[in-house]
Backbone bond lengths (Angstrom), bond angles and torsions (degrees), N, CA, C in turn:
res aa  C-N    CA-C-N  psi(-1)  N-CA   C-N-CA  omega(-1)  CA-C   N-CA-C  phi
1 M - - - 1.460 - - 1.528 112.23 -
2 T 1.325 116.82 -8.94 1.458 118.80 179.75 1.525 110.55 -78.90
3 S 1.330 116.15 158.74 1.463 121.84 178.76 1.516 108.40 -163.04
4 P 1.331 118.63 160.57 1.464 120.09 176.43 1.531 112.43 -58.04
5 F 1.345 116.64 -39.30 1.467 119.74 178.65 1.524 110.27 -62.15
6 L 1.328 116.52 -48.93 1.462 120.52 -179.12 1.522 111.20 -63.76
7 G 1.330 116.18 -40.43 1.455 119.33 179.24 1.511 112.68 -60.91
8 E 1.335 117.32 -46.10 1.459 120.36 178.79 1.529 111.36 -66.01
9 L 1.333 116.45 -37.74 1.468 120.15 179.02 1.523 110.66 -64.23
10 L 1.319 117.35 -52.27 1.466 120.46 -176.16 1.527 111.64 -70.03
11 G 1.332 116.58 -37.94 1.456 119.07 177.82 1.516 111.95 -62.48
12 T 1.329 116.18 -43.74 1.468 119.93 178.96 1.520 111.01 -68.77
13 M 1.325 116.57 -36.26 1.463 119.97 177.06 1.523 111.01 -60.26
14 V 1.327 117.32 -45.71 1.461 121.25 178.00 1.527 110.70 -64.38
15 L 1.325 116.69 -40.78 1.465 120.88 176.19 1.523 110.83 -52.81
16 I 1.322 116.92 -47.42 1.459 120.79 -176.29 1.527 111.72 -75.41
17 I 1.329 117.43 -37.63 1.467 119.28 177.94 1.527 110.24 -56.84
18 L 1.327 116.76 -48.33 1.458 119.97 -177.51 1.523 112.29 -79.68
19 G 1.349 117.41 -36.42 1.459 120.40 -178.83 1.519 112.53 -71.12
20 N 1.322 116.46 -55.31 1.461 118.79 177.52 1.519 111.06 -70.10
21 G 1.335 115.69 -25.32 1.456 119.11 177.18 1.519 112.34 -63.41
22 V 1.341 117.76 -41.18 1.455 119.33 179.16 1.528 110.80 -69.02
23 V 1.324 117.15 -33.20 1.469 120.04 176.16 1.525 110.04 -65.17
24 A 1.328 116.37 -45.89 1.465 120.53 179.39 1.527 110.70 -61.55
25 G 1.330 116.79 -41.97 1.451 119.68 179.69 1.519 112.60 -62.27
26 A 1.323 116.19 -35.43 1.462 120.80 -177.40 1.519 113.04 -81.01
27 L 1.337 117.11 -24.45 1.461 120.19 -172.22 1.526 115.66 -106.79
28 L 1.302 117.90 -31.30 1.464 119.78 -172.18 1.524 112.21 -78.35
29 R 1.321 115.56 142.46 1.462 121.42 -179.30 1.520 110.59 -65.62
30 G 1.329 114.63 139.69 1.453 120.35 175.78 1.512 114.59 86.48
31 S 1.331 117.55 -9.48 1.461 120.11 176.58 1.528 109.52 -72.00
32 K 1.319 116.73 142.09 1.463 119.78 177.61 1.527 111.96 -65.92
33 A 1.343 116.55 -18.02 1.464 120.58 178.24 1.525 112.19 -96.91
34 E 1.325 117.81 5.91 1.464 120.61 -176.79 1.523 110.73 -55.12
35 G 1.325 115.33 131.45 1.455 120.71 179.15 1.518 114.27 82.72
36 A 1.330 117.17 11.34 1.466 119.98 -177.70 1.523 112.58 -61.38
37 G 1.334 117.53 -31.49 1.453 120.81 170.78 1.514 115.94 93.78
38 W 1.329 113.97 -178.67 1.467 122.31 -171.11 1.519 112.49 -66.50
39 I 1.321 117.82 -36.02 1.460 120.16 -179.59 1.521 109.77 -62.70
40 A 1.316 117.30 -44.27 1.456 120.98 178.39 1.521 111.07 -64.01
41 I 1.317 117.29 -40.13 1.463 120.99 -178.42 1.526 110.54 -66.30
42 T 1.321 117.54 -46.62 1.464 119.55 -179.56 1.528 111.52 -66.11
43 A 1.317 116.80 -37.94 1.466 119.88 177.05 1.523 110.26 -65.26
44 G 1.339 116.04 -43.18 1.456 119.95 178.89 1.517 112.55 -59.99
45 W 1.325 116.73 -39.89 1.467 120.03 178.07 1.529 111.66 -68.08
46 A 1.329 116.59 -35.80 1.467 119.24 177.00 1.525 110.46 -62.87
47 F 1.329 116.81 -45.01 1.464 120.33 178.64 1.519 110.89 -67.56
48 A 1.334 116.43 -31.88 1.465 120.60 177.89 1.521 110.82 -64.61
49 V 1.332 116.75 -41.22 1.464 121.11 177.06 1.523 110.07 -62.79
50 L 1.320 116.43 -46.62 1.465 121.08 178.34 1.523 110.95 -56.07
51 A 1.321 117.04 -50.31 1.462 121.34 -178.46 1.522 111.03 -64.85
52 G 1.334 116.84 -41.30 1.457 120.36 -179.73 1.514 112.25 -62.62
53 I 1.315 117.09 -40.17 1.467 120.65 179.08 1.521 110.53 -64.20
54 F 1.325 117.12 -44.74 1.464 120.01 -179.95 1.527 111.56 -63.37
55 V 1.328 116.96 -42.82 1.472 120.06 179.84 1.518 110.63 -65.95
56 A 1.329 117.11 -43.46 1.465 120.44 178.81 1.518 111.04 -59.57
57 T 1.323 115.93 -44.43 1.464 120.30 -179.75 1.522 111.18 -63.98
58 A 1.327 116.66 -45.04 1.458 121.21 -176.34 1.522 112.83 -68.13
59 T 1.341 117.17 -24.62 1.464 120.20 -175.37 1.527 113.04 -106.58
60 G 1.340 117.06 14.75 1.452 117.66 167.65 1.504 118.83 127.02
61 S 1.339 118.42 -10.02 1.463 119.62 179.71 1.517 109.70 -105.46
62 A 1.316 116.46 101.30 1.458 120.12 178.98 1.524 111.64 -64.17
63 D 1.339 116.76 -27.52 1.465 120.44 179.18 1.523 111.89 -75.83
64 A 1.343 116.98 -37.02 1.470 122.34 179.53 1.528 111.58 49.96
65 H 1.315 116.76 52.71 1.458 120.18 -179.30 1.529 112.21 -70.98
66 I 1.327 117.44 -45.31 1.468 126.23 -177.27 1.535 112.51 44.69
67 N 1.315 116.45 30.14 1.460 122.18 -177.19 1.520 108.62 -164.85
68 P 1.341 119.01 116.30 1.464 120.35 179.80 1.523 113.79 -58.42
69 A 1.325 117.74 -29.04 1.462 119.99 178.59 1.527 110.34 -66.02
70 V 1.326 116.85 -39.08 1.460 120.86 177.14 1.523 110.20 -67.19
71 T 1.328 116.59 -40.57 1.464 120.73 178.28 1.520 111.10 -63.46
72 L 1.327 116.35 -41.84 1.470 120.59 178.15 1.521 110.92 -63.94
73 A 1.322 117.15 -45.29 1.464 120.31 179.67 1.528 110.85 -62.81
74 A 1.333 116.95 -40.59 1.461 121.04 179.50 1.526 111.05 -63.65
75 A 1.339 116.61 -37.63 1.461 120.44 178.52 1.528 110.78 -64.15
76 I 1.318 116.61 -40.23 1.467 120.27 -179.19 1.527 110.50 -69.23
77 T 1.316 117.51 -43.77 1.466 120.23 -176.48 1.532 112.47 -72.78
78 S 1.334 116.64 -31.73 1.468 119.96 -177.02 1.523 113.31 -95.33
79 G 1.334 116.41 -24.34 1.461 121.00 -174.37 1.517 113.30 81.85
80 D 1.335 117.33 3.51 1.471 122.44 179.31 1.523 108.63 -100.66
81 W 1.344 115.60 106.05 1.462 120.68 -177.81 1.525 112.74 -96.57
82 G 1.325 116.84 2.10 1.457 120.58 -174.27 1.514 114.91 -69.67
83 K 1.331 117.23 -19.40 1.467 119.50 -177.74 1.525 112.96 -83.91
84 L 1.328 116.89 -20.72 1.468 119.92 -178.39 1.529 112.63 -56.51
85 P 1.350 120.28 -50.74 1.465 119.35 -178.04 1.520 113.85 -70.07
86 V 1.318 118.17 -10.93 1.465 121.46 176.18 1.521 110.82 -94.89
87 Y 1.323 115.42 -50.22 1.459 120.40 -173.15 1.530 113.14 -71.94
88 V 1.322 116.98 -45.74 1.465 119.16 -171.58 1.533 112.27 -64.20
89 P 1.342 120.79 -46.51 1.466 118.34 175.32 1.522 112.91 -59.71
90 A 1.340 116.66 -39.11 1.462 119.85 178.57 1.523 110.88 -62.29
91 Q 1.316 116.66 -41.88 1.462 120.83 179.82 1.526 111.34 -64.78
92 M 1.325 116.84 -40.61 1.462 120.56 179.52 1.530 111.14 -66.24
93 I 1.318 116.71 -44.22 1.468 120.45 178.70 1.528 109.97 -63.69
94 G 1.330 116.13 -45.15 1.452 119.63 179.10 1.518 112.75 -59.71
95 A 1.331 116.62 -40.46 1.461 120.63 179.31 1.524 110.98 -65.35
96 F 1.320 116.88 -40.72 1.463 120.81 177.65 1.525 110.40 -62.42
97 L 1.329 116.47 -46.03 1.460 120.70 -179.25 1.528 111.06 -65.25
98 G 1.321 116.66 -40.55 1.458 119.82 178.46 1.518 112.15 -61.16
99 A 1.333 116.78 -42.05 1.461 120.68 178.19 1.524 111.22 -65.20
100 T 1.318 116.29 -34.90 1.463 120.09 177.71 1.525 110.69 -65.05
101 V 1.322 116.51 -40.19 1.467 120.32 177.40 1.525 110.73 -62.84
102 V 1.342 117.18 -41.25 1.469 120.47 177.81 1.525 110.15 -61.15
103 W 1.321 116.82 -43.04 1.466 120.29 177.89 1.531 110.76 -58.50
104 L 1.311 116.79 -45.96 1.463 120.45 -179.64 1.527 111.26 -65.79
105 H 1.322 116.25 -40.64 1.470 119.61 -176.76 1.526 111.59 -63.53
106 Y 1.319 116.92 -38.85 1.466 121.63 -177.96 1.533 112.26 -100.85
107 L 1.297 117.22 27.76 1.466 122.24 -169.90 1.536 114.36 -49.89
108 P 1.328 121.16 -48.23 1.466 118.83 -178.16 1.527 113.89 -70.37
109 H 1.323 117.24 -18.19 1.461 120.66 -171.90 1.522 113.28 -82.21
110 W 1.325 117.81 -19.13 1.467 119.01 178.75 1.515 110.30 -67.38
111 D 1.317 116.16 -41.70 1.466 120.00 179.88 1.526 110.79 -70.49
112 A 1.333 116.62 -31.01 1.462 120.53 -179.19 1.521 112.46 -76.13
113 T 1.324 117.77 -16.37 1.466 122.58 -177.65 1.523 109.43 -99.96
114 E 1.310 117.02 120.83 1.462 120.76 -176.87 1.525 112.37 -84.02
115 D 1.298 117.82 -34.08 1.462 122.50 -173.30 1.535 110.46 -71.67
116 Q 1.338 116.50 113.62 1.461 121.26 -179.09 1.528 111.85 -66.51
117 G 1.319 117.29 -33.70 1.452 120.64 179.15 1.519 112.04 -65.27
118 L 1.331 116.95 -38.73 1.455 119.96 177.34 1.526 111.10 -64.88
119 K 1.309 116.33 -38.47 1.469 119.70 178.00 1.522 110.74 -63.89
120 R 1.323 116.35 -45.50 1.461 120.01 -179.90 1.527 110.74 -64.68
121 A 1.328 117.82 -34.48 1.462 121.54 -179.42 1.522 111.91 -64.76
122 C 1.322 117.43 -20.22 1.466 120.83 176.46 1.525 111.58 -75.62
123 F 1.321 116.56 -7.24 1.460 121.66 179.97 1.530 112.00 -114.43
124 C 1.311 117.43 -48.36 1.465 120.14 -171.31 1.525 109.73 -141.54
125 T 1.323 115.95 173.61 1.460 120.77 -174.07 1.524 111.92 -92.69
126 D 1.325 114.26 160.70 1.459 121.57 167.65 1.519 107.21 -153.17
127 P 1.332 117.43 157.41 1.459 119.70 -173.10 1.518 112.94 -80.92
128 A 1.324 116.14 151.58 1.455 120.89 174.59 1.526 110.21 -68.25
129 I 1.329 116.26 -40.60 1.470 122.83 173.26 1.516 106.51 -125.74
130 R 1.311 117.78 119.22 1.462 121.91 -173.13 1.524 110.32 -83.89
131 R 1.338 114.98 92.41 1.464 122.48 173.25 1.517 106.27 -135.14
132 A 1.320 115.63 107.30 1.460 120.96 -168.86 1.533 114.02 -52.37
133 P 1.334 120.17 -49.18 1.473 118.34 -179.10 1.523 112.58 -58.70
134 A 1.321 116.48 -43.36 1.461 120.44 179.74 1.520 111.12 -67.90
135 N 1.322 116.93 -37.66 1.464 120.79 179.34 1.521 111.34 -66.52
136 W 1.326 116.17 -42.10 1.467 120.39 174.43 1.531 110.05 -57.77
137 L 1.317 116.01 -48.88 1.458 121.05 -176.96 1.529 110.95 -60.93
138 S 1.315 115.58 -39.43 1.459 120.25 -179.25 1.521 111.51 -61.74
139 E 1.326 116.67 -47.10 1.463 120.26 -179.89 1.532 111.51 -68.17
140 I 1.312 116.29 -36.29 1.473 119.92 178.01 1.522 110.26 -64.84
141 I 1.331 116.44 -47.74 1.469 120.05 -178.99 1.523 110.99 -64.04
142 G 1.328 117.07 -46.09 1.461 120.37 -178.89 1.516 112.52 -58.59
143 T 1.328 116.46 -42.62 1.464 120.29 -179.28 1.526 110.73 -73.81
144 F 1.308 117.00 -37.41 1.469 120.51 175.84 1.531 110.23 -57.32
145 V 1.317 116.28 -46.86 1.466 121.15 179.40 1.523 110.44 -62.76
146 L 1.337 116.73 -42.81 1.468 121.15 179.10 1.522 111.43 -57.32
147 I 1.327 116.71 -51.55 1.467 121.05 -176.53 1.521 110.89 -68.34
148 L 1.313 116.89 -41.03 1.466 119.93 -179.26 1.529 111.09 -61.68
149 I 1.331 117.15 -45.87 1.465 119.89 -177.17 1.519 110.89 -70.72
150 I 1.335 117.87 -41.41 1.468 119.67 177.29 1.524 109.91 -60.40
151 S 1.327 116.62 -43.03 1.468 120.18 178.35 1.520 111.31 -61.33
152 A 1.328 116.40 -38.97 1.460 120.29 178.27 1.529 111.00 -66.95
153 L 1.329 116.21 -43.13 1.469 120.27 179.73 1.522 111.86 -59.50
154 L 1.328 115.58 -38.78 1.458 120.33 -175.06 1.522 112.59 -94.85
155 S 1.318 116.99 5.89 1.463 119.94 -177.71 1.524 111.12 -72.48
156 R 1.315 115.71 159.47 1.466 120.34 178.20 1.524 111.53 -64.87
157 A 1.309 116.69 -32.47 1.461 119.42 -179.66 1.518 111.56 -63.41
158 V 1.336 116.27 -39.15 1.461 120.49 -179.45 1.520 111.39 -83.97
159 G 1.340 115.83 -38.72 1.452 119.54 -173.72 1.505 115.40 -97.45
160 A 1.324 118.86 8.75 1.463 121.06 -177.78 1.522 110.80 -64.71
161 A 1.319 114.51 146.75 1.474 121.82 174.90 1.523 112.40 58.83
162 G 1.338 115.46 32.02 1.459 119.40 174.37 1.511 114.68 69.33
163 S 1.338 117.98 28.68 1.456 119.92 -178.18 1.531 112.18 -70.52
164 I 1.349 117.29 -21.24 1.462 120.78 171.70 1.517 107.63 -107.42
165 P 1.324 118.95 106.42 1.463 121.29 -178.01 1.527 111.66 -61.16
166 T 1.318 115.72 151.81 1.461 121.37 177.78 1.524 110.23 -56.28
167 G 1.318 116.10 131.97 1.459 121.24 178.66 1.508 114.72 91.36
168 L 1.337 117.75 -9.90 1.459 119.65 -178.97 1.525 112.51 -82.47
169 A 1.340 117.51 -29.47 1.464 120.74 -175.55 1.533 113.36 -54.25
170 P 1.343 120.08 -42.79 1.471 118.30 178.83 1.523 113.45 -59.29
171 Y 1.336 117.22 -36.43 1.465 120.12 177.96 1.524 110.56 -65.52
172 L 1.331 116.03 -40.39 1.458 120.14 179.96 1.526 111.05 -66.48
173 V 1.331 116.82 -40.81 1.462 120.12 178.07 1.530 109.86 -64.10
174 G 1.330 117.04 -41.00 1.464 120.19 176.43 1.519 111.58 -59.15
175 M 1.324 116.68 -40.56 1.462 120.26 177.87 1.524 111.74 -65.81
176 V 1.337 116.24 -36.74 1.469 119.67 176.64 1.526 110.68 -61.40
177 V 1.330 115.98 -45.87 1.464 120.15 179.39 1.525 110.58 -63.92
178 W 1.314 117.02 -38.21 1.466 120.96 176.33 1.530 109.99 -61.00
179 G 1.328 116.05 -46.68 1.455 120.12 179.51 1.516 112.78 -61.82
180 I 1.328 116.48 -41.43 1.470 119.75 178.38 1.526 110.19 -63.67
181 G 1.332 116.03 -41.47 1.458 119.14 178.83 1.520 112.43 -61.75
182 L 1.319 116.38 -43.58 1.460 120.46 -179.07 1.522 112.05 -69.58
183 S 1.320 117.01 -39.74 1.470 120.94 -172.78 1.518 114.07 -90.04
184 L 1.325 116.73 -37.51 1.462 120.89 -171.09 1.526 113.72 -121.61
185 G 1.327 117.68 -8.50 1.455 120.15 -171.28 1.507 116.61 -79.65
186 G 1.326 117.29 -13.57 1.458 119.50 -174.40 1.511 115.42 -70.65
187 T 1.313 118.35 -10.57 1.476 120.92 -177.86 1.522 112.17 -85.09
188 T 1.332 116.66 -51.46 1.472 120.18 -175.36 1.527 113.49 -121.95
189 G 1.325 116.93 0.46 1.460 118.33 -175.23 1.508 112.68 85.59
190 Y 1.316 117.07 8.26 1.472 126.87 175.00 1.519 113.92 41.93
191 A 1.343 115.35 71.92 1.463 118.85 172.65 1.533 109.17 -60.17
192 I 1.321 116.87 -56.51 1.471 125.76 -178.71 1.532 112.80 42.03
193 N 1.312 116.30 23.94 1.463 123.10 -176.50 1.521 107.70 -164.13
194 P 1.339 118.40 105.95 1.476 119.79 -177.59 1.527 113.92 -57.37
195 A 1.336 117.83 -37.82 1.462 120.40 -179.67 1.512 110.81 -68.31
196 R 1.321 117.06 -37.29 1.459 121.44 -179.37 1.522 111.62 -59.43
197 D 1.330 117.34 -30.72 1.461 120.62 -179.15 1.524 112.44 -95.69
198 L 1.340 117.21 -48.13 1.455 120.27 -172.56 1.529 112.28 -70.47
199 G 1.338 117.60 -45.13 1.463 119.65 -179.52 1.523 112.41 -58.22
200 P 1.336 118.84 -52.16 1.458 120.11 176.90 1.528 114.20 -66.15
201 R 1.319 117.85 -31.13 1.473 118.83 177.25 1.523 110.26 -65.30
202 L 1.335 115.99 -40.02 1.458 119.85 174.87 1.526 110.68 -62.59
203 A 1.333 116.08 -40.98 1.463 119.73 177.82 1.528 110.35 -61.98
204 H 1.326 117.01 -43.18 1.462 120.80 177.24 1.524 111.04 -58.91
205 A 1.324 116.21 -37.85 1.469 120.09 -177.27 1.526 112.31 -69.42
206 V 1.332 117.77 -34.92 1.474 119.77 -171.50 1.516 113.97 -103.17
207 L 1.325 119.01 -22.23 1.462 120.28 -177.84 1.528 111.08 -75.64
208 P 1.326 117.68 148.61 1.475 120.99 179.04 1.528 111.72 -81.69
209 I 1.326 115.67 64.47 1.466 121.58 -178.84 1.526 108.84 -78.07
210 A 1.309 116.64 129.04 1.465 120.89 -176.00 1.526 110.53 -60.79
211 G 1.348 116.86 122.86 1.455 122.52 175.15 1.512 115.01 57.46
212 K 1.330 117.15 40.33 1.463 119.63 -168.76 1.531 115.27 -77.47
213 G 1.308 120.18 -29.14 1.454 120.86 -175.48 1.519 111.65 76.81
214 H 1.350 116.14 -164.27 1.467 120.84 -175.48 1.523 110.73 -81.92
215 S 1.330 116.12 165.42 1.466 121.95 -176.94 1.528 113.16 -98.77
216 D 1.338 117.53 8.92 1.468 123.77 175.05 1.531 112.18 55.48
217 W 1.330 115.50 52.78 1.470 119.32 -179.78 1.518 112.16 -68.85
218 G 1.332 117.83 -16.79 1.458 120.21 176.84 1.521 112.75 -65.35
219 Y 1.329 116.91 -23.72 1.463 120.90 179.06 1.522 112.05 -98.94
220 A 1.322 117.65 -14.64 1.466 122.62 -165.36 1.531 114.56 -59.88
221 L 1.326 118.20 -26.52 1.463 119.58 -178.24 1.527 111.68 -65.68
222 I 1.321 117.57 -35.64 1.471 120.99 -172.13 1.535 112.17 -64.71
223 P 1.350 119.83 -48.55 1.463 118.39 -179.68 1.527 114.19 -75.21
224 V 1.320 117.34 -2.66 1.461 120.73 174.48 1.529 110.39 -100.64
225 A 1.326 116.08 -53.36 1.464 120.27 -176.96 1.526 112.27 -78.78
226 G 1.333 117.87 -33.19 1.458 120.38 179.46 1.523 112.35 -58.36
227 P 1.335 118.62 -50.01 1.468 119.47 176.37 1.528 113.07 -61.55
228 A 1.330 117.06 -33.74 1.467 119.29 177.97 1.525 110.58 -64.41
229 V 1.321 116.71 -42.62 1.466 120.83 177.84 1.522 110.08 -63.43
230 G 1.329 116.33 -45.52 1.459 120.21 178.33 1.512 112.71 -60.78
231 A 1.338 116.58 -37.92 1.462 121.20 179.49 1.522 111.06 -66.14
232 V 1.336 116.74 -42.61 1.468 120.60 178.72 1.527 109.88 -62.92
233 A 1.328 116.62 -46.14 1.459 120.21 -179.21 1.528 111.46 -62.18
234 A 1.328 116.31 -41.73 1.466 120.14 -179.41 1.527 110.78 -67.72
235 A 1.336 116.79 -41.45 1.458 120.12 179.79 1.515 111.67 -62.59
236 L 1.324 116.30 -40.61 1.474 120.02 177.57 1.523 110.32 -65.64
237 A 1.329 116.84 -38.50 1.461 120.51 177.76 1.531 111.08 -65.00
238 V 1.332 116.06 -40.32 1.467 121.24 179.13 1.510 110.46 -62.61
239 R 1.325 116.45 -42.43 1.465 120.20 177.70 1.513 111.47 -65.72
240 L 1.332 116.39 -41.64 1.452 119.94 -179.28 1.525 111.66 -64.91
241 L 1.344 115.91 -39.07 1.455 120.85 -178.05 1.525 112.81 -82.43
242 G 1.323 115.75 -12.94 1.461 119.69 -179.39 1.513 113.54 71.29
243 I 1.312 117.28 30.53 1.475 120.97 -179.76 1.527 110.14 -73.15
């Protein structure tokens, strides 16, 4: 019953359940984790990536991209574009479903939280300082770093002769995401994944969340297109460097 589509869907769903779940726990009123802060959020997202990769792999996606930017970069570096129309819809659906689960899990806390921005932040990203050129650059750089380091981790130079044991790569990727969150995430909330932002933003728009406010569609292009640009740039760099 497993398949690449199902693997990407379920892996991305788990990514969002745990990733947006830690944000909701830290931000929503009445949560026992309220006020946990940025360290907890970045750590939670790192563990979410780890869990999402394992679930995706176990349920049919050997690639376990759980991120359209990674899928796009892989298509450019490999020349195989056939996975894009399979993986990307699965990732978007999974992200939407994951955000819906977070909404259900924290159901009483939406009404208890007055701040509409905090509620929206449990679904999608927004910048600390809203300046479009800088926000674009932030998402491009963050995704470029993500793809470059993942490519290096999985390269033959690093992984030759079994130097990376089977099953270790997901932990390393989780650490990379943790590092990006700590070092680069404070500007825009480090979407670095179009599905991670767009799927939950759509969920925020359609779900009956108590007192939710608007879904900030004026910003929505940046965390979707910015990572795509960063992925293309990183993939071209990987090809040029022969990684």
